GUPA-988094 format. One record per residue (C-alpha): chain; residue in one letter; x, y, z; residue number from 1. Coordinates in Angstrom, 2 decimals, always signed. Last residue first. Layout:
<sites>
SITE  pafi  voro       xx       yy       zz  pake
SITE     A     A        X        Y        Z   NUM
...
</sites>
This chain:
<sites>
SITE  pafi  voro       xx       yy       zz  pake
SITE     A     X   -33.72   +15.00    +3.74   183
SITE     A     X   -35.15   +15.83    +0.19   182
SITE     A     X   -31.76   +16.45    -1.02   181
SITE     A     X   -30.84   +18.88    -3.85   180
SITE     A     X   -28.60   +21.29    -1.71   179
SITE     A     X   -26.61   +18.49    -0.21   178
SITE     A     X   -26.79   +18.48    +3.61   177
SITE     A     X   -23.42   +18.51    +5.70   176
SITE     A     X   -23.19   +16.10    +8.24   175
SITE     A     X   -20.19   +16.03   +10.85   174
SITE     A     X   -17.96   +12.72   +10.58   173
SITE     A     X   -17.38   +10.11   +13.21   172
SITE     A     X   -14.84    +7.32   +12.24   171
SITE     A     X   -14.41    +4.21   +14.28   170
SITE     A     X   -11.48    +2.13   +13.73   169
SITE     A     X   -10.01    -1.38   +13.47   168
SITE     A     X   -13.15    -3.13   +14.42   167
SITE     A     X   -12.66    -6.06   +16.79   166
SITE     A     X   -16.76    -6.45   +17.21   165
SITE     A     X   -16.38    -5.32   +20.78   164
SITE     A     X   -14.19    -2.28   +19.91   163
SITE     A     X   -17.17    -1.25   +17.37   162
SITE     A     X   -19.49    -1.46   +20.11   161
SITE     A     X   -17.67    +0.33   +22.50   160
SITE     A     X   -17.39    +3.24   +19.87   159
SITE     A     X   -21.06    +3.01   +19.21   158
SITE     A     X   -21.83    +2.97   +22.74   157
SITE     A     X   -19.86    +6.25   +23.01   156
SITE     A     X   -21.78    +7.62   +19.62   155
SITE     A     X   -25.21    +6.88   +21.14   154
SITE     A     X   -26.25   +10.36   +22.44   153
SITE     A     X   -25.16   +11.81   +19.06   152
SITE     A     X   -27.53    +9.52   +17.14   151
SITE     A     X   -30.85   +11.70   +16.55   150
SITE     A     X   -29.01   +15.05   +16.38   149
SITE     A     X   -26.69   +13.70   +13.75   148
SITE     A     X   -22.92   +12.74   +13.75   147
SITE     A     X   -22.54   +10.52   +10.63   146
SITE     A     X   -21.18    +7.43   +11.56   145
SITE     A     X   -18.34    +5.33   +10.24   144
SITE     A     X   -17.16    +1.66   +11.17   143
SITE     A     X   -13.72    +0.06   +10.52   142
SITE     A     X   -12.71    -3.14    +8.97   141
SITE     A     X    -8.77    -3.07    +7.65   140
SITE     A     X    -7.78    -5.77    +5.55   139
SITE     A     X    -4.50    -6.92    +6.42   138
SITE     A     X    -5.27   -10.73    +6.26   137
SITE     A     X    -3.86   -13.50    +8.47   136
SITE     A     X    -6.44   -16.16    +7.35   135
SITE     A     X    -7.96   -16.51   +11.16   134
SITE     A     X    -7.79   -12.75   +11.75   133
SITE     A     X    -9.66   -11.71    +8.66   132
SITE     A     X   -11.90   -14.28    +8.88   131
SITE     A     X   -12.75   -13.33   +12.70   130
SITE     A     X   -13.23    -9.62   +11.44   129
SITE     A     X   -15.62   -10.63    +8.70   128
SITE     A     X   -17.57   -12.67   +10.97   127
SITE     A     X   -17.84    -9.91   +13.85   126
SITE     A     X   -18.86    -7.34   +10.87   125
SITE     A     X   -21.87    -9.69    +9.55   124
SITE     A     X   -22.76   -10.25   +13.11   123
SITE     A     X   -23.03    -6.63   +13.65   122
SITE     A     X   -25.08    -6.14   +10.23   121
SITE     A     X   -27.61    -8.87   +11.39   120
SITE     A     X   -27.81    -7.43   +14.97   119
SITE     A     X   -28.53    -4.11   +13.63   118
SITE     A     X   -30.41    -5.14   +11.24   117
SITE     A     X   -33.03    -6.47   +13.70   116
SITE     A     X   -34.10    -2.88   +14.66   115
SITE     A     X   -35.62    -3.22   +11.02   114
SITE     A     X   -34.80    -0.13    +8.43   113
SITE     A     X   -34.80    +3.66    +8.36   112
SITE     A     X   -31.13    +3.79    +8.51   111
SITE     A     X   -31.10    +6.61   +11.24   110
SITE     A     X   -34.12    +5.10   +13.20   109
SITE     A     X   -32.74    +1.67   +12.81   108
SITE     A     X   -29.57    +2.63   +14.18   107
SITE     A     X   -30.86    +4.33   +17.15   106
SITE     A     X   -33.01    +1.43   +18.14   105
SITE     A     X   -30.64    -1.08   +17.76   104
SITE     A     X   -27.56    +0.78   +19.51   103
SITE     A     X   -24.65    +2.55   +19.04   102
SITE     A     X   -26.06    +4.29   +16.10   101
SITE     A     X   -25.22    +5.21   +12.26   100
SITE     A     X   -23.01    +2.23   +10.96    99
SITE     A     X   -21.71    +2.83    +7.59    98
SITE     A     X   -19.29    +0.32    +7.09    97
SITE     A     X   -15.71    +1.03    +5.90    96
SITE     A     X   -13.91    -1.85    +4.47    95
SITE     A     X   -10.28    -1.98    +3.57    94
SITE     A     X    -7.67    -3.15    +1.38    93
SITE     A     X    -9.61    -5.74    -0.30    92
SITE     A     X    -8.48    -8.78    -2.32    91
SITE     A     X    -8.32   -11.38    +0.61    90
SITE     A     X   -11.80   -10.52    +1.25    89
SITE     A     X   -12.99   -11.83    -1.85    88
SITE     A     X   -14.62   -15.30    -1.91    87
SITE     A     X   -14.71   -16.00    +1.69    86
SITE     A     X   -15.86   -12.43    +2.86    85
SITE     A     X   -18.71   -12.74    +0.04    84
SITE     A     X   -19.78   -16.18    +1.12    83
SITE     A     X   -19.74   -15.14    +4.76    82
SITE     A     X   -22.14   -12.37    +4.20    81
SITE     A     X   -21.31    -8.71    +3.97    80
SITE     A     X   -24.78    -8.05    +2.64    79
SITE     A     X   -25.98    -5.72    +5.41    78
SITE     A     X   -22.51    -4.40    +5.36    77
SITE     A     X   -23.80    -0.76    +5.32    76
SITE     A     X   -21.13    -0.29    +2.68    75
SITE     A     X   -18.00    +1.87    +1.71    74
SITE     A     X   -15.68    -0.44    +0.20    73
SITE     A     X   -11.78    -1.06    -1.02    72
SITE     A     X   -10.03    -2.26    -3.98    71
SITE     A     X    -6.60    -2.26    -4.93    70
SITE     A     X    -5.74    -2.48    -8.46    69
SITE     A     X    -3.17    -5.26    -9.79    68
SITE     A     X    -5.87    -5.49   -12.86    67
SITE     A     X    -6.18    -9.44   -13.08    66
SITE     A     X    -5.99   -10.25    -9.32    65
SITE     A     X    -7.09    -7.00    -7.91    64
SITE     A     X    -9.98    -5.68   -10.21    63
SITE     A     X   -10.94    -9.29   -11.37    62
SITE     A     X   -11.38   -10.36    -7.57    61
SITE     A     X   -13.37    -7.36    -6.81    60
SITE     A     X   -15.44    -7.45    -9.68    59
SITE     A     X   -16.23   -11.29    -9.30    58
SITE     A     X   -17.27   -10.59    -5.86    57
SITE     A     X   -19.56    -7.69    -6.82    56
SITE     A     X   -21.23    -9.74    -9.62    55
SITE     A     X   -24.74    -9.42    -8.20    54
SITE     A     X   -24.50    -5.76    -7.25    53
SITE     A     X   -26.22    -5.32    -3.65    52
SITE     A     X   -22.92    -5.25    -2.04    51
SITE     A     X   -22.23    -1.84    -3.55    50
SITE     A     X   -24.99    +0.09    -1.81    49
SITE     A     X   -26.18    +3.15    -3.41    48
SITE     A     X   -24.79    +6.31    -4.69    47
SITE     A     X   -21.32    +6.11    -3.53    46
SITE     A     X   -19.09    +3.24    -2.85    45
SITE     A     X   -16.66    +0.74    -4.40    44
SITE     A     X   -13.51    +2.38    -3.98    43
SITE     A     X   -10.87    +1.71    -6.71    42
SITE     A     X    -7.12    +1.97    -6.40    41
SITE     A     X    -3.94    +2.24    -8.43    40
SITE     A     X    -4.98    +3.47   -12.04    39
SITE     A     X    -1.93    +3.73   -13.95    38
SITE     A     X    -3.57    +4.27   -17.60    37
SITE     A     X    -3.14    +0.83   -18.63    36
SITE     A     X    -4.77    -0.47   -15.37    35
SITE     A     X    -7.55    +1.77   -16.08    34
SITE     A     X    -8.21    +0.59   -19.47    33
SITE     A     X    -8.14    -3.17   -18.28    32
SITE     A     X   -10.51    -2.02   -15.57    31
SITE     A     X   -12.98    -0.47   -17.89    30
SITE     A     X   -13.01    -3.68   -19.82    29
SITE     A     X   -13.71    -5.61   -16.69    28
SITE     A     X   -16.55    -3.25   -16.00    27
SITE     A     X   -18.31    -3.26   -19.53    26
SITE     A     X   -18.14    -7.19   -19.36    25
SITE     A     X   -19.70    -7.24   -15.88    24
SITE     A     X   -22.37    -4.81   -16.69    23
SITE     A     X   -22.96    -2.00   -14.62    22
SITE     A     X   -26.10    -2.33   -12.18    21
SITE     A     X   -29.16    +0.32   -12.30    20
SITE     A     X   -31.62    -0.34    -9.35    19
SITE     A     X   -33.53    +2.94    -9.17    18
SITE     A     X   -33.39    +4.54    -5.70    17
SITE     A     X   -34.26    +8.09    -6.56    16
SITE     A     X   -31.69   +10.64    -7.93    15
SITE     A     X   -33.21   +13.10    -5.42    14
SITE     A     X   -31.92   +10.74    -2.56    13
SITE     A     X   -28.48   +12.09    -3.06    12
SITE     A     X   -27.41   +13.19    +0.24    11
SITE     A     X   -28.86   +10.30    +2.25    10
SITE     A     X   -29.31   +11.75    +5.65     9
SITE     A     X   -32.57    +9.65    +6.93     8
SITE     A     X   -31.07    +6.58    +5.77     7
SITE     A     X   -33.24    +4.57    +3.34     6
SITE     A     X   -31.58    +1.00    +3.48     5
SITE     A     X   -31.61    -1.60    +0.92     4
SITE     A     X   -29.85    +0.52    -1.91     3
SITE     A     X   -29.78    +0.67    -5.56     2
SITE     A     X   -28.54    +4.06    -6.79     1
</sites>
């Protein structure tokens, strides 16, 4: 549930934003069990921002290197910093970034964050793409946006921006409101 953005469309806002993190030892035991049962991949995503977990890099590396399980992310990429990228990008199959506006004003309105976050996240994406190219990694880096009345006029700019950043793809999805959601 922990997240550093308060997106206007957040479908599970009814659970609140309580910062509860799984213990690393419990996670590693879970991976050991999943490996024995044939688990092939894990996506870090869902009810919050996975990169806020203090042990996320250790989790990624353990999952792939010890468990042999592929990893992927859906993230807002605000914490997709150089140390995380260098520490574990080689163990990530793909990263899909929630990026819901083609310009800083639209992005900040949808993500309910500062306009400067647009530039921070853009820089993080560009650095991740440059790192993967420099190290000949196969990690796919893409952007995802929900199509909303407040961002529909910026989707073309989003696609252009993604291309400038070197992203592999852009996904534009329809929005469906959860029946318990406040937004």
